[in-house]
C-alpha positions in Angstrom: 0.0 0.0 0.0 2.8 2.3 0.9 4.6 1.5 -2.3 1.4 2.2 -4.3 1.1 5.6 -2.7 4.7 6.4 -3.4 4.1 5.4 -7.0 1.1 7.7 -7.3 2.9 10.6 -5.6 5.9 10.1 -7.9 3.6 10.0 -11.0 1.9 13.2 -9.9 5.2 14.9 -9.3 6.4 13.8 -12.7 3.2 15.1 -14.3 3.6 18.5 -12.6 7.2 18.8 -13.7 6.3 17.8 -17.3 3.4 20.3 -17.2 5.7 23.1 -15.9 8.1 22.4 -18.7 5.4 22.2 -21.3 3.3 25.2 -20.5 4.3 28.9 -20.8 2.5 32.2 -20.8 3.0 35.2 -23.1 2.4 38.6 -21.6 0.6 41.3 -23.6 3.8 43.4 -23.5 5.9 40.6 -25.1 6.6 38.6 -28.2 7.6 34.9 -27.8 9.6 32.8 -30.2 9.5 29.0 -29.8 12.7 27.3 -30.8 13.1 23.6 -31.6 16.6 22.3 -31.7 17.9 25.9 -32.3 15.5 26.6 -35.2 12.5 29.0 -35.0 9.4 26.9 -34.8 6.7 29.5 -34.0 6.3 33.2 -33.3 3.6 34.1 -30.8 2.4 37.7 -30.5 -1.0 37.2 -28.8 -1.0 37.0 -25.0 -2.1 33.8 -23.3 -1.2 30.3 -22.2 0.7 28.2 -24.7 2.2 24.7 -24.9 5.7 23.5 -26.0 7.5 20.2 -26.2 9.6 19.8 -23.1 13.3 19.3 -23.5 13.0 19.8 -27.2 11.6 23.2 -27.5 12.6 26.4 -25.7 11.1 29.9 -25.6 12.7 33.4 -25.8 10.8 36.6 -25.1 11.2 40.0 -26.7 9.8 43.3 -25.5 6.8 44.6 -27.6 6.7 48.1 -25.9 8.2 51.3 -27.3 11.8 51.6 -26.2 14.0 54.7 -25.8 17.5 55.4 -27.0 18.8 58.5 -25.3 22.3 60.0 -25.9 24.3 60.2 -22.6 26.2 63.3 -23.9 25.5 65.8 -26.7 27.1 64.9 -29.9 29.0 67.3 -32.2 27.8 67.9 -35.8 28.9 70.3 -38.5 26.5 72.6 -40.4 26.8 73.8 -44.0 28.7 76.8 -42.7 31.3 74.5 -41.3 30.3 75.4 -37.7 30.1 72.9 -34.9 26.8 72.4 -33.0 26.2 70.2 -30.0 23.0 68.1 -30.4 21.2 66.2 -27.7 18.6 63.8 -29.1 16.6 60.7 -28.3 15.0 57.9 -30.4 11.8 56.0 -29.8 11.7 52.5 -31.4 10.1 49.1 -31.1 10.2 45.6 -32.4 7.6 44.8 -35.0 8.9 41.6 -36.6 10.5 39.4 -33.9 11.6 36.7 -36.3 13.5 39.1 -38.5 14.8 40.9 -35.4 16.2 37.6 -34.1 17.7 36.6 -37.5 19.3 40.1 -37.9 20.8 40.8 -34.5 20.4 37.5 -32.8 17.8 39.1 -30.6 20.4 41.1 -28.8 19.0 44.5 -27.9 22.5 46.0 -27.4 23.4 45.1 -31.0 20.1 46.6 -32.3 20.7 49.8 -30.3 24.2 50.1 -31.8 23.0 49.7 -35.3 20.1 52.1 -34.9 22.4 54.7 -33.2 24.8 54.5 -36.1 21.9 55.0 -38.6 20.5 57.9 -36.7 23.9 59.6 -36.3 24.8 59.2 -39.9 21.4 60.6 -40.9 21.8 63.6 -38.5 25.2 64.4 -39.9 23.8 64.4 -43.4 20.8 66.6 -42.4 22.9 69.1 -40.4 25.5 69.3 -43.2 22.8 70.6 -45.5 21.5 73.4 -43.2 22.8 76.6 -41.5 23.1 77.2 -37.8 19.9 79.3 -37.8 18.0 76.5 -39.6 19.1 73.7 -37.1 18.5 75.9 -34.1 15.1 77.2 -34.8 14.1 77.3 -38.5 14.0 73.7 -39.6 14.1 71.5 -36.5 10.7 69.9 -37.2 11.7 69.1 -40.8 15.0 67.6 -39.7 13.3 65.4 -37.1 10.7 64.2 -39.6 13.2 63.5 -42.4 15.5 61.7 -39.9 12.6 59.5 -38.6 11.7 58.4 -42.2 15.3 57.6 -43.1 16.1 55.8 -39.9 12.8 53.8 -40.1 13.7 52.5 -43.5 16.9 51.0 -42.1 15.3 49.8 -38.9 12.7 47.8 -40.9 15.6 45.7 -42.2 16.2 44.3 -38.7 12.5 43.9 -37.8 12.2 47.2 -35.9 10.3 50.5 -36.3 11.5 54.0 -35.6 8.5 55.7 -33.9 10.1 59.1 -33.4 13.4 61.1 -33.5 13.5 64.1 -31.3 16.1 66.9 -31.0 16.0 67.9 -27.3 18.6 70.6 -27.6 20.9 72.2 -30.2 23.6 74.4 -28.7 26.7 76.1 -30.0 30.1 75.1 -28.4 31.3 77.4 -25.7 34.0 78.9 -28.0 31.5 79.8 -30.6 28.7 80.9 -28.3 30.7 83.9 -27.0 31.3 85.3 -30.4 27.7 84.7 -31.4 26.4 86.5 -28.3 28.7 89.5 -28.9 27.5 89.7 -32.5 23.8 89.4 -31.3 24.5 92.1 -28.7 26.0 94.5 -31.2 23.1 93.9 -33.6 20.6 94.5 -30.8 22.4 97.8 -29.9 22.4 98.9 -33.5 18.6 98.3 -33.7 18.0 100.0 -30.4 20.0 103.1 -31.5 18.2 103.2 -34.8 14.8 103.0 -33.0 16.0 105.8 -30.6 16.9 108.0 -33.6 13.6 107.3 -35.2 11.8 108.1 -32.0 13.8 111.4 -31.5 13.0 112.5 -35.0 9.4 111.6 -34.5 9.3 113.5 -31.2 10.8 116.6 -32.9 8.3 116.4 -35.6 5.4 116.1 -33.1 6.8 119.0 -31.0 7.2 121.2 -34.1 3.7 120.4 -35.2 2.4 121.2 -31.6 4.3 124.5 -31.6 2.8 125.4 -35.0 -0.7 124.5 -33.8 -0.1 126.6 -30.6 1.0 129.6 -32.6 -2.0 129.3 -34.9 -4.4 128.9 -32.0 -2.9 131.9 -30.2 -3.0 134.0 -33.3 -6.6 133.0 -33.9 -7.5 133.7 -30.3 -5.8 137.2 -30.5 -7.6 138.0 -33.7 -10.9 136.9 -32.2 -10.2 138.9 -29.0 -9.3 142.0 -31.0 -12.4 141.6 -33.1 -14.6 141.2 -30.0 -12.9 144.2 -28.3 -13.4 146.3 -31.5 -17.0 145.4 -31.6 -17.3 146.2 -27.9 -15.6 149.6 -28.4 -17.9 150.3 -31.3 -20.9 149.5 -29.3 -19.6 151.7 -26.4 -18.9 154.6 -28.7 -22.4 154.2 -30.2 -23.9 154.3 -26.7 -21.8 157.3 -25.7 -22.7 159.1 -29.0 -26.4 158.3 -28.4 -26.2 159.6 -24.9 -24.3 162.7 -25.9 -26.9 163.4 -28.6 -29.7 163.2 -26.1 -28.3 165.7 -23.5 -24.9 167.2 -24.5 -24.6 169.4 -21.4 -25.3 166.5 -18.9 -22.9 164.2 -20.8 -20.2 166.8 -20.6 -20.8 167.3 -16.9 -20.7 163.5 -16.3 -17.4 163.2 -18.1 -15.9 166.0 -16.1 -17.0 164.4 -12.9 -15.3 161.2 -14.0 -12.2 163.1 -14.8 -12.2 164.8 -11.4 -12.6 161.5 -9.6 -9.7 159.9 -11.6 -7.5 163.0 -11.1 -8.0 163.2 -7.3 -8.1 159.5 -6.4 -5.3 159.8 -3.8 -4.8 162.2 -0.9 -1.3 163.1 -2.1 -2.1 163.7 -5.7 -1.1 167.1 -7.0 -2.4 168.7 -10.2 -1.0 172.0 -11.6 -3.5 173.5 -14.0 -4.3 177.0 -15.1 -7.4 178.1 -13.1 -8.9 179.5 -16.3 -8.7 176.1 -17.9 -11.9 174.4 -19.1 -11.0 171.6 -16.7 -12.4 173.7 -13.8 -15.4 175.0 -15.8 -18.0 173.1 -13.8 -16.2 173.9 -10.5 -16.4 177.6 -11.4 -20.0 177.3 -12.3 -20.7 175.4 -9.1 -18.8 178.2 -7.1 -20.7 180.9 -8.9 -24.0 179.2 -8.2 -23.0 178.9 -4.5 -22.0 182.6 -4.3 -25.3 183.7 -5.7 
């Protein structure tokens, strides 16, 4: 009985071992290649539980996700002007044909990265060599990235991979070039600033001259209007005086004399030397004569 139980236990253990060697799972983030005696037997891209022949077949897994190649240090490229620029970039890629990928680089990710890096670098050197510093810094960066992605993807397809994106993170000038460029930019900015100041000063002088001219015109027109109003007022006053004089010449003459007396003797210290027989004292004489009578 004990031997029978041992046999059953051994059989179950053997079945478990065989099952563990025969069954394998593929994650949704992976490709799986089944090898039989070193040759590719099957490529599995769908996730799930699968079966293989134990001891005869083995399985290798490859990442299905998008991978990143990032440059550890900026690389130096030469533009069409024969000027050096430092370029920091990264590449997004993934495996799309695991069988071709294995046959091309033996499934070695390091070898695949090396080949893709060489392809991208060669393409970037070609693209930068056709453009000026201004183009690669700001003007044509998007076009460079798109052209580089297309070219690199064509080569990546040969090893069963796909270039998803090529991005230029930063394009800088070397330190020895940056200083001269900054000085040139500073001189250019100063020139533009001085030109704008000159234009502003000329415009200000023009505005001031126009304002002075308008002020002179306004003052002249105001003076003319004032003189015209004053003349009209004097004419009306003269007409009123003439009309009053015509109505009672004697009273008007007496009123004017009184006004003259009041203006002449406004202060206590005023002195007036006049001939007593002058017409200026005519009404005073008449007043005195009337008082004497």
